C-alpha positions in Angstrom: 0.1 -0.1 -0.1 2.9 2.5 1.1 4.0 1.8 -2.9 0.3 3.2 -4.0 0.8 6.1 -1.4 4.4 6.9 -3.0 2.8 6.7 -6.4 0.5 9.3 -5.6 2.9 11.6 -3.9 5.4 11.5 -6.9 2.1 12.4 -9.3 1.5 15.1 -7.5 5.0 16.2 -7.9 5.6 15.9 -10.9 2.2 17.5 -12.4 2.7 20.4 -9.9 2.7 23.3 -12.4 5.7 25.5 -11.7 5.9 29.4 -11.9 7.1 31.0 -15.5 10.5 32.3 -15.4 13.0 33.1 -17.7 14.8 29.8 -16.4 11.6 27.9 -16.5 10.9 28.7 -20.3 14.2 27.8 -21.4 13.5 24.2 -19.1 10.5 24.1 -21.3 12.0 24.6 -24.9 14.8 22.2 -23.8 12.2 19.7 -22.2 9.9 20.0 -25.6 13.4 19.1 -27.6 13.6 16.2 -25.1 10.7 15.1 -26.1 11.2 15.6 -29.6 14.4 13.6 -29.1 12.2 10.6 -27.5 9.9 10.3 -29.9 12.2 10.2 -33.5 15.0 7.7 -31.3 11.5 5.6 -30.3 10.4 5.9 -33.9 13.6 4.4 -35.6 13.8 1.5 -33.4 10.2 0.3 -34.2 7.8 0.6 -37.7 5.0 0.1 -35.5 5.9 3.2 -33.4 3.7 6.7 -34.1 6.4 9.1 -33.8 3.1 11.8 -33.9 0.8 9.7 -31.3 4.0 9.8 -29.2 4.5 14.2 -29.6 1.3 14.9 -29.5 0.4 12.8 -26.3 3.3 13.7 -24.3 3.3 17.2 -26.0 -0.4 17.1 -24.1 0.9 16.9 -20.2 2.3 20.2 -19.0 4.5 18.1 -16.5 6.4 16.4 -19.1 7.7 19.8 -20.4 9.7 20.4 -17.3 10.7 16.3 -16.8 13.4 14.0 -17.5 13.4 10.6 -19.6 12.0 8.7 -16.1 9.3 11.6 -16.1 8.6 10.9 -19.3 8.0 6.7 -19.1 5.6 8.3 -16.0 3.2 10.4 -18.1 2.9 7.7 -20.4 1.6 5.3 -18.4 -0.3 7.4 -16.7 -1.9 8.7 -19.8 -2.1 4.5 -20.4 -4.6 4.4 -16.8 -6.7 7.1 -17.9 -6.7 5.2 -21.4 -8.1 2.0 -20.1 -10.0 4.0 -17.5 -11.9 5.9 -20.2 -11.8 3.1 -22.4 -13.7 0.7 -19.9 -16.5 3.6 -19.2 -16.9 3.2 -23.5 -17.3 -0.3 -23.3 -19.9 -0.4 -20.3 -21.9 2.3 -22.2 -21.6 0.3 -25.9 -23.0 -3.2 -23.7 -25.5 -0.8 -21.9 -27.0 0.9 -25.3 -28.1 -2.4 -26.7 -27.2 -1.7 -30.3 -24.9 -5.1 -30.7 -25.4 -9.0 -31.6 -24.8 -11.9 -28.5 -21.3 -12.5 -30.5 -20.6 -8.3 -30.2 -21.8 -8.3 -26.6 -19.3 -11.2 -25.8 -17.0 -9.4 -27.6 -16.9 -5.9 -25.3 -17.5 -7.8 -22.3 -13.7 -10.0 -23.6 -12.8 -6.0 -23.9 -14.1 -5.3 -20.7 -12.2 -8.0 -19.2 -9.0 -6.8 -20.4 -9.4 -3.4 -20.0 -9.9 -3.7 -16.1 -7.3 -6.3 -15.8 -4.7 -3.5 -18.1 -5.3 -1.1 -15.4 -4.2 -2.9 -12.8 -1.6 -4.6 -14.8 -0.1 -0.8 -15.7 -0.1 0.3 -11.7 1.7 -2.8 -11.1 4.0 -1.4 -13.9 4.2 1.6 -12.2 5.2 1.0 -9.4 7.9 -1.5 -10.2 9.3 1.4 -12.6 9.3 3.1 -9.8 11.4 0.9 -7.9 13.7 0.5 -10.5 13.0 -2.6 -12.3 12.9 -1.4 -15.6 12.7 -5.2 -17.2 9.7 -6.1 -14.9 7.6 -3.0 -15.9 8.5 -3.6 -19.9 6.9 -7.2 -19.2 3.6 -5.9 -17.5 3.2 -3.3 -19.9 4.0 -5.6 -22.8 1.2 -7.7 -21.8 -1.4 -4.5 -21.4 -0.7 -4.0 -25.0 -1.4 -7.3 -26.1 -4.5 -7.5 -24.1 -5.6 -3.9 -26.9 -4.5 -6.1 -29.6 -6.4 -9.4 -28.2 -9.4 -6.8 -27.6 -9.7 -5.6 -31.2 -9.0 -9.5 -32.8 -11.9 -10.8 -31.2 -14.1 -9.5 -33.2 -12.2 -10.6 -36.4 -13.1 -13.8 -35.3 -16.6 -13.3 -37.5 -16.0 -12.4 -41.3 -17.5 -8.5 -41.3 -17.2 -7.9 -38.0 -15.1 -5.3 -36.9 -14.5 -3.5 -33.5 -15.7 -0.4 -32.3 -13.0 0.1 -29.9 -10.5 0.6 -32.8 -9.4 4.0 -31.8 -9.4 3.1 -27.8 -7.5 0.0 -28.7 -5.1 1.6 -31.0 -4.1 4.7 -28.5 -3.4 2.1 -26.0 -0.9 0.6 -27.4 0.9 3.3 -28.5 0.7 4.6 -24.8 2.6 1.5 -23.8 5.0 1.7 -26.5 5.7 4.9 -26.0 6.6 3.9 -22.7 8.3 0.7 -23.7 10.3 2.5 -25.9 11.6 4.9 -22.9 12.0 1.7 -20.5 14.5 0.5 -23.2 16.2 3.9 -23.8 16.8 3.9 -19.7 18.0 0.6 -19.7 20.7 1.2 -21.8 21.9 4.2 -20.1 
C-alpha cells in the first residue's frame, strides 16, 4: 500500500505546475526538444511506433515539459491508465446500449475484462518502474499491449465484424509502446 502512496505523491510533485520564469521557459523549450528527441529515437527503433502519437500525447501533458526521461515514461504510463479507464466507461456504455448482437456483446465483455485487468497491470508496472525494475515494468506494459490487440482481434473472429473500440485499442497500444521504448532507452544508459 505504501507503493500506491509513493506513486500518488510522486505524481503530485511531477504534475505541480511551476512558475513561468526565464529559466523555466528555457527548461520547457529543452524539455519539448527532449520529447521530440525521445519520440524520434523510438520511431527509428520500431516500424509500428507512431511518432505523431508520441509527440502529441507527451506534449499535451504540461508536466512533460519540465521533466526528464523517467518522467516521460511516467507520463506515458499515466496516459495509458487514463485511456484504459476511459475505455472501460465506453465499453460499459456500448454494452448497455443494446445495439450489438450477442457475438459483439460477448466481444465487448471480453474487452471489458482485458481493459479492467490492464488498469491494474499498468499500476503494477508503474510501481515496478518507480522501484527501478525497468525490465519487469516492460513485461507488465507489454501484456497490456497484448490486451489491446486481443480486444481488437476478438471482433474479427467472425467475418464482417469490426471492433467499435479500434481507436481506443490503437491509442492504448501506442501509449504502452511509448513507455516501453523509454524503458529500453533508460536501460541502455
